[in-house]
KEFI-68102 format. One record per atom (N, C-alpha, C, O): x, y, z. Coordinates in steps of 0.2 Angstrom, whole numbers, padded with zeros to 4 digits, always signed. Layout:
<bados>
XYZ...
</bados>
This chain:
<bados>
+0157+0414+0571+0158+0407+0572+0159+0403+0566+0154+0402+0562+0164+0400+0565+0163+0395+0559+0160+0388+0560+0160+0385+0566+0158+0387+0555+0153+0380+0556+0159+0375+0552+0162+0376+0547+0158+0368+0555+0164+0364+0552+0158+0358+0550+0154+0356+0555+0158+0356+0545+0155+0350+0543+0157+0345+0540+0162+0345+0536+0156+0339+0541+0159+0334+0538+0154+0328+0536+0149+0325+0540+0155+0327+0530+0151+0323+0525+0154+0316+0526+0160+0316+0526+0150+0310+0528+0151+0303+0528+0148+0301+0524+0142+0304+0522+0151+0294+0518+0145+0291+0515+0140+0287+0519+0142+0284+0524+0134+0288+0518+0130+0283+0521+0132+0277+0524+0132+0276+0530+0134+0273+0519+0137+0267+0522+0142+0266+0527+0141+0261+0531+0146+0271+0528+0152+0271+0533+0148+0273+0540+0150+0271+0545+0142+0278+0540+0139+0281+0546+0134+0273+0548+0133+0272+0554+0132+0271+0543+0128+0263+0547+0132+0260+0548+0132+0261+0555+0138+0257+0547+0142+0253+0550+0145+0257+0556+0147+0252+0560+0145+0262+0558+0148+0265+0563+0143+0264+0570+0145+0262+0576+0136+0265+0567+0131+0264+0573+0129+0257+0574+0128+0254+0579+0129+0254+0568+0128+0248+0570+0133+0243+0575+0132+0238+0579+0140+0245+0573+0145+0242+0579+0145+0245+0585+0146+0241+0590+0143+0252+0585+0141+0254+0591+0135+0251+0595+0135+0249+0601+0131+0251+0591+0125+0246+0595+0127+0239+0598+0124+0237+0603+0131+0236+0594+0133+0230+0596+0138+0230+0603+0138+0226+0608+0142+0235+0603+0146+0235+0608+0141+0237+0614+0141+0234+0620+0136+0241+0613+0133+0243+0619+0128+0238+0621+0126+0238+0627+0127+0234+0617+0121+0227+0619+0125+0223+0623+0124+0221+0629+0131+0221+0620+0136+0218+0625+0138+0220+0632+0139+0216+0637+0138+0225+0632+0141+0228+0637+0136+0227+0644+0138+0227+0649+0129+0226+0642+0124+0227+0644+0122+0223+0647+0119+0223+0652+0124+0216+0643+0123+0210+0646+0126+0206+0650+0124+0200+0651+0133+0210+0653+0136+0206+0657+0142+0211+0660+0148+0210+0659+0139+0216+0663+0143+0222+0666+0150+0219+0671+0156+0221+0669+0150+0216+0674+0154+0212+0679+0160+0209+0673+0166+0210+0672+0156+0206+0669+0163+0202+0665+0166+0207+0660+0172+0205+0658+0164+0212+0659+0166+0218+0655+0171+0221+0658+0177+0222+0656+0169+0222+0664+0175+0226+0670+0181+0222+0670+0186+0224+0668+0180+0215+0671+0186+0210+0672+0188+0209+0666+0194+0208+0666+0186+0208+0660+0189+0210+0654+0193+0216+0653+0200+0215+0652+0190+0220+0653+0195+0226+0654+0199+0227+0658+0204+0231+0657+0199+0225+0663+0205+0225+0669+0211+0221+0667+0217+0223+0667+0209+0214+0665+0215+0208+0663+0216+0210+0655+0221+0208+0652+0212+0214+0653+0215+0217+0645+0222+0222+0646+0228+0221+0643+0219+0227+0651+0225+0232+0653+0232+0227+0654+0237+0228+0651+0230+0223+0659+0237+0219+0662+0239+0218+0656+0245+0220+0655+0236+0213+0651+0240+0209+0646+0241+0214+0641+0246+0212+0637+0238+0219+0640+0243+0225+0635+0249+0227+0637+0253+0228+0633+0249+0229+0643+0255+0231+0648+0261+0226+0646+0266+0227+0644+0259+0221+0648+0264+0216+0647+0265+0213+0640+0271+0211+0639+0262+0214+0635+0263+0214+0627+0268+0219+0625+0272+0218+0621+0267+0226+0628+0270+0231+0626+0278+0230+0630+0283+0232+0627+0278+0227+0636+0285+0226+0638+0289+0221+0633+0295+0222+0632+0286+0216+0631+0287+0210+0629+0291+0212+0621+0296+0210+0618+0287+0216+0619+0288+0221+0612+0296+0225+0612+0300+0225+0608+0297+0226+0618+0303+0231+0620+0308+0226+0616+0307+0220+0617+0313+0228+0611+0317+0222+0608+0324+0220+0612+0328+0216+0612+0325+0225+0617+0332+0225+0620+0331+0229+0627+0327+0234+0628+0335+0226+0633+0336+0230+0639+0344+0233+0638+0347+0231+0633+0345+0238+0643+0351+0240+0640+0355+0241+0649+0351+0242+0654+0361+0241+0650+0364+0240+0657+0370+0245+0654+0372+0246+0648+0372+0250+0661+0379+0253+0659+0383+0249+0664+0381+0247+0669+0390+0248+0661+0396+0246+0665+0401+0251+0664+0401+0254+0659+0406+0251+0670+0410+0254+0669+0417+0251+0663+0417+0245+0663+0421+0254+0660+0424+0251+0655+0429+0246+0658+0431+0241+0654+0431+0247+0663+0436+0240+0668+0432+0234+0668+0435+0228+0667+0426+0236+0669+0423+0227+0669+0422+0223+0663+0419+0218+0662+0423+0227+0658+0422+0225+0650+0431+0224+0648+0433+0218+0645+0434+0228+0649+0440+0228+0647+0446+0226+0654+0446+0230+0658+0450+0219+0654+0454+0219+0660+0460+0222+0660+0463+0221+0664+0462+0228+0654+0468+0230+0654+0467+0235+0648+0464+0234+0643+0471+0241+0648+0471+0248+0643+0473+0245+0638+0469+0245+0633+0479+0240+0637+0480+0238+0629+0474+0234+0625+0473+0233+0619+0473+0231+0630+0466+0226+0627+0461+0232+0623+0459+0232+0617+0459+0236+0628+0454+0241+0628+0457+0246+0621+0453+0246+0616+0461+0249+0621+0464+0253+0616+0465+0248+0609+0465+0251+0604+0466+0242+0609+0466+0238+0603+0458+0237+0600+0456+0237+0594+0454+0236+0605+0446+0235+0603+0442+0242+0601+0439+0243+0596+0444+0248+0606+0441+0253+0605+0444+0260+0601+0442+0265+0600+0451+0258+0600+0454+0264+0594+0456+0259+0589+0454+0260+0583+0458+0253+0590+0461+0251+0582+0457+0246+0578+0457+0244+0573+0450+0243+0584+0445+0241+0581+0447+0233+0579+0444+0229+0574+0451+0231+0582+0453+0225+0581+0449+0218+0585+0448+0218+0591+0448+0213+0582+0445+0209+0584+0447+0205+0590+0454+0205+0590+0445+0203+0596+0448+0199+0601+0444+0194+0606+0438+0195+0607+0447+0190+0608+0445+0185+0612+0448+0184+0620+0455+0183+0620+0445+0184+0624+0449+0187+0630+0443+0183+0636+0438+0181+0635+0445+0184+0642+0441+0182+0648+0442+0188+0654+0447+0190+0656+0436+0188+0656+0433+0191+0661+0432+0189+0669+0426+0186+0670+0437+0189+0673+0436+0187+0679+0427+0188+0683+0424+0183+0685+0425+0193+0682+0420+0194+0686+0415+0199+0681+0417+0204+0678+0408+0198+0681+0405+0205+0679+0398+0206+0684+0394+0201+0685+0397+0211+0686+0391+0211+0691+0387+0218+0688+0389+0223+0686+0381+0217+0687+0376+0223+0684+0369+0220+0687+0368+0215+0689+0365+0226+0686+0358+0226+0688+0354+0227+0681+0355+0230+0677+0349+0223+0682+0344+0221+0675+0337+0220+0677+0336+0215+0679+0333+0226+0676+0325+0226+0678+0325+0223+0685+0322+0218+0687+0330+0226+0689+0328+0224+0697+0330+0217+0700+0328+0215+0705+0336+0215+0695+0339+0209+0697+0345+0210+0697+0347+0213+0693+0350+0207+0702+0356+0208+0703+0361+0203+0700+0361+0197+0702+0364+0204+0695+0367+0197+0691+0374+0198+0692+0377+0203+0691+0377+0191+0694+0384+0191+0695+0386+0185+0691+0383+0180+0691+0391+0186+0687+0393+0181+0683+0400+0180+0683+0404+0185+0684+0404+0174+0683+0411+0173+0683+0413+0169+0678+0409+0166+0675+0420+0170+0678+0424+0165+0672+0420+0166+0664+0418+0161+0661+0419+0172+0663+0418+0175+0657+0422+0174+0651+0428+0176+0651+0419+0170+0645+0425+0170+0639+0421+0174+0634+0415+0173+0634+0423+0178+0631+0421+0184+0626+0425+0184+0620+0432+0184+0620+0422+0186+0615+0423+0186+0610+0419+0193+0606+0413+0194+0606+0424+0198+0603+0422+0204+0602+0423+0206+0595+0429+0205+0593+0420+0210+0592+0420+0213+0586+0419+0220+0586+0413+0221+0587+0424+0227+0584+0422+0232+0586+0421+0237+0579+0423+0235+0573+0418+0244+0579+0418+0247+0573+0418+0255+0576+0415+0257+0582+0419+0258+0573+0421+0266+0575+0413+0269+0574+0410+0267+0569+0409+0272+0577+0403+0276+0577+0405+0283+0577+0401+0286+0573+0411+0286+0580+0412+0293+0579+0418+0295+0584+0419+0290+0588+0422+0300+0585+0427+0300+0588+0426+0298+0596+0431+0299+0600+0420+0297+0597+0421+0297+0606+0417+0291+0607+0416+0288+0612+0414+0288+0602+0410+0280+0604+0412+0275+0598+0413+0276+0592+0412+0268+0601+0415+0263+0598+0409+0258+0599+0408+0256+0605+0405+0254+0593+0402+0250+0594+0406+0242+0595+0411+0240+0592+0403+0239+0599+0407+0232+0602+0402+0227+0601+0398+0226+0605+0403+0223+0595+0397+0218+0595+0401+0211+0598+0406+0209+0597+0397+0208+0601+0400+0204+0606+0395+0196+0605+0391+0195+0609+0396+0192+0598+0393+0188+0597+0394+0181+0603+0389+0178+0604+0400+0180+0606+0400+0176+0611+0402+0178+0617+0407+0182+0617+0399+0177+0623+0399+0180+0629+0397+0174+0633+0392+0175+0636+0401+0168+0635+0399+0163+0641+0403+0164+0648+0409+0166+0649+0398+0161+0652+0399+0162+0659+0398+0158+0662+0393+0154+0661+0402+0156+0669+0400+0151+0673+0398+0154+0679+0398+0160+0680+0396+0149+0683+0392+0151+0689+0389+0158+0690+0392+0163+0693+0383+0159+0686+0380+0166+0686+0374+0165+0693+0371+0160+0694+0374+0170+0697+0368+0171+0699+0364+0176+0700+0366+0182+0700+0356+0174+0699+0353+0181+0698+0348+0181+0703+0346+0176+0705+0348+0187+0707+0343+0187+0713+0340+0195+0714+0343+0200+0712+0334+0195+0716+0331+0200+0718+0329+0201+0724+0325+0206+0725+0330+0198+0729+0328+0198+0736+0322+0193+0737+0321+0191+0743+0319+0190+0732+0315+0186+0732+0315+0179+0728+0315+0173+0730+0317+0181+0722+0320+0177+0717+0326+0175+0718+0330+0180+0719+0330+0168+0719+0338+0166+0721+0339+0160+0714+0338+0154+0715+0341+0164+0708+0344+0158+0703+0350+0157+0702+0354+0162+0702+0353+0150+0699+0358+0151+0701+0360+0145+0692+0357+0140+0690+0365+0149+0688+0366+0144+0683+0372+0143+0683+0376+0146+0686+0374+0135+0679+0381+0134+0679+0384+0137+0672+0389+0139+0672+0381+0137+0667+0385+0139+0661+0379+0145+0657+0373+0142+0656+0380+0150+0656+0376+0155+0652+0379+0159+0647+0384+0163+0647+0375+0157+0642+0376+0160+0635+0373+0166+0634+0367+0167+0634+0378+0172+0634+0374+0178+0633+0377+0181+0628+0378+0187+0628+0377+0177+0622+0380+0179+0615+0374+0182+0614+0369+0182+0617+0375+0187+0607+0371+0191+0603+0370+0199+0607+0365+0202+0606+0374+0200+0611+0372+0207+0616+0378+0212+0609+0382+0210+0604+0376+0218+0612+0382+0223+0608+0383+0229+0613+0378+0229+0617+0388+0232+0613+0388+0237+0616+0391+0243+0613+0395+0243+0608+0389+0250+0617+0391+0256+0614+0397+0259+0619+0396+0261+0624+0403+0259+0617+0408+0262+0623+0410+0268+0623+0414+0270+0619+0408+0273+0627+0409+0281+0627+0416+0282+0629+0418+0279+0634+0419+0285+0626+0428+0284+0629+0428+0290+0634+0430+0288+0640+0426+0297+0634+0425+0302+0639+0422+0300+0644+0425+0302+0650+0417+0295+0644+0414+0292+0653+0417+0286+0654+0417+0285+0660+0421+0282+0650+0424+0276+0650+0418+0271+0653+0419+0268+0658+0412+0271+0650+0408+0267+0651+0405+0265+0644+0407+0268+0639+0401+0259+0645+0398+0255+0640+0391+0253+0641+0389+0249+0645+0387+0255+0636+0380+0253+0637+0379+0246+0633+0381+0246+0627+0377+0242+0637+0377+0236+0635+0370+0235+0632+0366+0236+0636+0367+0232+0626+0360+0230+0625+0361+0225+0625+0365+0222+0622+0354+0222+0629+0354+0214+0628+0346+0213+0626+0342+0217+0628+0346+0209+0621+0340+0208+0618+0334+0205+0623+0335+0203+0629+0327+0206+0621+0323+0202+0626+0323+0196+0628+0322+0194+0634+0325+0192+0621+0325+0185+0621+0329+0182+0624+0328+0176+0626+0336+0186+0626+0342+0184+0629+0340+0184+0637+0341+0179+0640+0339+0189+0640+0336+0190+0646+0331+0187+0647+0331+0186+0653+0326+0186+0644+0320+0182+0647+0321+0175+0649+0318+0172+0653+0327+0172+0645+0330+0164+0646+0332+0164+0653+0332+0159+0655+0335+0170+0657+0338+0168+0663+0335+0173+0668+0337+0173+0673+0329+0178+0666+0327+0181+0672+0320+0179+0673+0317+0182+0677+0316+0172+0668+0311+0171+0670+0306+0176+0669+0301+0175+0672+0306+0180+0664+0300+0185+0663+0293+0182+0660+0288+0185+0659
</bados>
């Protein structure tokens, strides 16, 4: 059997044991306080990890984003910037059903590969937007969803739209 030995400089060992002693001494003074602190600390850490996620994604069918095939071909095949209107857009984000109407959209596109196109959407203004999840019902007269982008996949005719957390949280009240 092999013997593994670890050599630590004496100051590091002393620091480790003194910090360990301090933690144990604190935990013995108020056990209930430490349990509650641990419990709420875990909830806070979970929320902070969620908040650090830079963006959320939703999948929409191509005809929800592109009102006609000519416009779609100009954007995803010819990479032409375009400004156009979408009558309605409906999707689910984090358990919320979102319905937006009278959407003005401006896009720039670029080729990723033979099947995928990146579509940057610096302007997406929607009117009469509802956000519901069965308990919460929110209505907005005007919503600015600019700064989103999508990856359009030609074989599936779907676009995965990436929504920054900061944009989503303004309207979902996360």
